[in-house]
Backbone as CSV, one residue per row, in Angstrom:
resi,resn,N_x,N_y,N_z,CA_x,CA_y,CA_z,C_x,C_y,C_z
1,UNK,-4.452,5.460,5.907,-5.471,5.030,4.967,-4.861,4.243,3.825
2,UNK,-3.768,4.744,3.269,-3.146,4.087,2.128,-2.607,2.708,2.471
3,UNK,-2.021,2.581,3.671,-1.495,1.283,4.082,-2.624,0.265,4.199
4,UNK,-3.795,0.724,4.594,-4.950,-0.157,4.692,-5.378,-0.658,3.318
5,UNK,-5.291,0.211,2.319,-5.644,-0.194,0.957,-4.685,-1.261,0.460
6,UNK,-3.401,-1.054,0.679,-2.403,-2.038,0.259,-2.604,-3.341,1.012
7,UNK,-2.817,-3.259,2.310,-3.017,-4.448,3.128,-4.262,-5.221,2.679
8,UNK,-5.347,-4.518,2.404,-6.578,-5.165,1.958,-6.385,-5.851,0.612
9,UNK,-5.665,-5.206,-0.291,-5.402,-5.806,-1.593,-4.587,-7.086,-1.453
10,UNK,-3.587,-7.062,-0.595,-2.768,-8.255,-0.366,-3.616,-9.370,0.249
11,UNK,-4.517,-9.029,1.154,-5.382,-10.033,1.781,-6.297,-10.668,0.749
12,UNK,-6.914,-9.849,-0.102,-7.790,-10.402,-1.140,-7.022,-11.328,-2.073
13,UNK,-5.825,-10.909,-2.474,-5.015,-11.739,-3.372,-4.607,-13.046,-2.694
14,UNK,-4.199,-12.956,-1.429,-3.805,-14.157,-0.691,-4.990,-15.097,-0.509
15,UNK,-6.147,-14.546,-0.173,-7.349,-15.358,-0.024,-7.656,-16.099,-1.319
16,UNK,-7.620,-15.374,-2.434,-7.937,-15.975,-3.723,-6.946,-17.075,-4.077
17,UNK,-5.661,-16.834,-3.870,-4.654,-17.848,-4.185,-4.803,-19.095,-3.324
18,UNK,-5.000,-18.916,-2.025,-5.162,-20.071,-1.125,-6.440,-20.825,-1.465
19,UNK,-7.512,-20.104,-1.750,-8.788,-20.730,-2.098,-8.666,-21.555,-3.372
20,UNK,-8.119,-20.961,-4.414,-7.989,-21.684,-5.685,-7.007,-22.846,-5.581
21,UNK,-5.884,-22.632,-4.910,-4.921,-23.713,-4.740,-5.524,-24.854,-3.922
22,UNK,-6.265,-24.514,-2.871,-6.900,-25.545,-2.046,-7.902,-26.376,-2.842
23,UNK,-8.656,-25.726,-3.689,-9.630,-26.459,-4.511,-8.923,-27.305,-5.553
24,UNK,-7.973,-26.708,-6.274,-7.289,-27.445,-7.335,-6.435,-28.593,-6.797
25,UNK,-5.833,-28.413,-5.635,-4.970,-29.458,-5.067,-5.756,-30.651,-4.551
26,UNK,-7.009,-30.453,-4.180,-7.783,-31.550,-3.577,-8.961,-32.004,-4.431
27,UNK,-9.078,-31.466,-5.629,-10.208,-31.818,-6.491,-10.207,-33.301,-6.791
28,UNK,-11.254,-34.032,-6.799,-12.664,-33.702,-6.730,-13.242,-33.796,-5.323
29,UNK,-12.468,-34.244,-4.362,-12.969,-34.390,-2.984,-12.447,-33.236,-2.130
30,UNK,-12.994,-32.071,-2.299,-12.520,-30.871,-1.598,-12.986,-30.914,-0.142
31,UNK,-12.043,-30.841,0.809,-12.420,-30.789,2.230,-12.830,-29.351,2.600
32,UNK,-14.082,-29.037,2.435,-14.552,-27.658,2.575,-14.335,-27.090,3.972
33,UNK,-14.534,-27.904,4.985,-14.351,-27.401,6.356,-12.889,-27.071,6.615
34,UNK,-11.987,-27.947,6.194,-10.549,-27.681,6.366,-10.114,-26.454,5.571
35,UNK,-10.652,-26.324,4.368,-10.336,-25.165,3.545,-10.856,-23.888,4.195
36,UNK,-12.042,-23.939,4.756,-12.609,-22.783,5.446,-11.763,-22.386,6.656
37,UNK,-11.298,-23.353,7.411,-10.453,-23.073,8.573,-9.126,-22.467,8.133
38,UNK,-8.538,-23.032,7.075,-7.267,-22.505,6.558,-7.437,-21.060,6.082
39,UNK,-8.528,-20.786,5.396,-8.778,-19.431,4.918,-9.023,-18.459,6.072
40,UNK,-9.697,-18.916,7.108,-9.924,-18.056,8.273,-8.595,-17.716,8.953
41,UNK,-7.727,-18.704,9.069,-6.413,-18.468,9.679,-5.605,-17.486,8.822
42,UNK,-5.627,-17.688,7.515,-4.909,-16.787,6.613,-5.441,-15.369,6.733
43,UNK,-6.759,-15.217,6.803,-7.361,-13.883,6.873,-7.155,-13.193,8.217
44,UNK,-6.731,-13.920,9.227,-6.420,-13.307,10.518,-4.919,-13.022,10.627
45,UNK,-4.092,-13.963,10.186,-2.643,-13.845,10.383,-1.995,-12.879,9.391
46,UNK,-2.340,-12.966,8.130,-1.669,-12.166,7.095,-1.831,-10.657,7.323
47,UNK,-3.023,-10.137,7.643,-3.102,-8.684,7.847,-2.230,-8.183,8.988
48,UNK,-2.158,-8.957,10.044,-1.349,-8.556,11.196,0.131,-8.623,10.850
49,UNK,0.539,-9.696,10.181,1.949,-9.874,9.848,2.403,-8.909,8.750
50,UNK,1.522,-8.576,7.818,1.904,-7.763,6.673,1.744,-6.267,6.921
51,UNK,1.093,-5.864,7.988,0.819,-4.445,8.214,2.073,-3.573,8.246
52,UNK,3.131,-3.950,8.961,4.333,-3.094,8.941,4.915,-2.929,7.530
53,UNK,4.870,-3.984,6.735,5.385,-3.912,5.370,4.517,-2.974,4.533
54,UNK,3.200,-3.099,4.660,2.319,-2.239,3.875,2.446,-0.780,4.298
55,UNK,2.656,-0.544,5.572,2.844,0.824,6.067,4.127,1.422,5.485
56,UNK,5.201,0.648,5.487,6.470,1.096,4.931,6.362,1.329,3.425
57,UNK,5.703,0.417,2.725,5.532,0.538,1.286,4.707,1.788,0.949
58,UNK,3.657,2.037,1.707,2.839,3.218,1.460,3.639,4.498,1.721
59,UNK,4.439,4.509,2.771,5.263,5.677,3.061,6.262,5.917,1.935
60,UNK,6.854,4.854,1.383,7.785,4.999,0.265,7.072,5.578,-0.955
61,UNK,5.866,5.093,-1.235,5.100,5.645,-2.355,4.776,7.120,-2.115
62,UNK,4.349,7.431,-0.922,3.995,8.815,-0.582,5.201,9.741,-0.706
63,UNK,6.359,9.285,-0.250,7.573,10.099,-0.362,7.987,10.268,-1.814
64,UNK,7.696,9.296,-2.646,7.981,9.425,-4.069,7.056,10.418,-4.746
65,UNK,5.803,10.432,-4.329,4.824,11.348,-4.909,4.992,12.773,-4.394
66,UNK,5.319,12.890,-3.110,5.464,14.193,-2.471,6.785,14.231,-1.704
67,UNK,7.907,14.414,-2.405,9.200,14.404,-1.704,9.318,15.584,-0.739
68,UNK,10.125,15.388,0.280,10.350,16.435,1.270,11.235,17.501,0.632
69,UNK,10.761,18.711,0.666,11.516,19.825,0.093,12.368,20.505,1.137
70,UNK,13.163,21.448,0.680,14.046,22.176,1.584,13.245,22.938,2.632
71,UNK,12.098,23.472,2.253,11.275,24.239,3.195,10.551,23.342,4.202
72,UNK,10.405,22.065,3.886,9.700,21.142,4.784,10.581,20.621,5.905
73,UNK,11.862,20.543,5.644,12.778,19.955,6.626,13.153,20.985,7.684
74,UNK,13.248,20.543,8.902,13.704,21.390,9.996,15.033,20.836,10.480
75,UNK,15.949,21.703,10.771,17.249,21.247,11.247,17.288,21.302,12.768
76,UNK,18.003,20.373,13.327,18.117,20.266,14.777,19.596,20.278,15.115
77,UNK,19.981,21.032,16.169,21.383,21.078,16.555,21.749,19.861,17.392
78,UNK,22.976,19.830,17.878,23.480,18.678,18.630,22.674,18.384,19.890
79,UNK,22.072,19.388,20.472,21.327,19.197,21.716,19.846,18.956,21.497
80,UNK,19.439,18.809,20.247,18.045,18.516,19.966,17.152,19.726,19.856
81,UNK,17.760,20.930,19.806,16.968,22.152,19.693,16.790,22.534,18.227
82,UNK,15.633,23.056,17.905,15.336,23.496,16.554,16.165,24.725,16.215
83,UNK,16.754,24.727,15.026,17.545,25.866,14.591,16.759,26.688,13.574
84,UNK,17.093,27.968,13.503,16.565,28.827,12.454,15.080,29.085,12.560
85,UNK,14.591,29.673,11.496,13.181,30.026,11.332,12.817,31.078,12.277
């Protein structure tokens, strides 16, 4: 859920930047169809490309908020078997 929030925020920011830059760069004759196509491509490509980064960033935030304690960690021996408990 959290990674989706980060990803959505990045998409909104990217959309806004591309939209404003496209308008300002081509003013007063804004090619609306080309701008619409560019924005559609951005809104499809960026979420897919940025998802692993947002997932990693969210996990880092979560680990900072709720660090793994000694009781949460399980130890595994050389053969992959759970020890203790």
